[in-house]
C-alpha positions in Angstrom: -24.0 -16.7 14.6 -23.3 -16.2 10.9 -22.6 -12.5 10.9 -20.3 -12.8 13.9 -18.2 -15.3 12.0 -17.8 -12.8 9.1 -16.8 -10.0 11.5 -14.2 -12.2 13.2 -12.8 -13.3 9.9 -12.5 -9.7 8.7 -10.8 -8.7 11.9 -8.3 -11.6 11.6 -7.6 -10.7 8.0 -7.0 -7.1 9.0 -4.6 -8.1 11.7 -2.8 -10.5 9.4 -2.4 -7.6 6.9 
């Protein structure tokens, strides 16, 4: 459940960009 957190964070960052 660690890699999933990174993926979700990256997607949120991309959406915020």
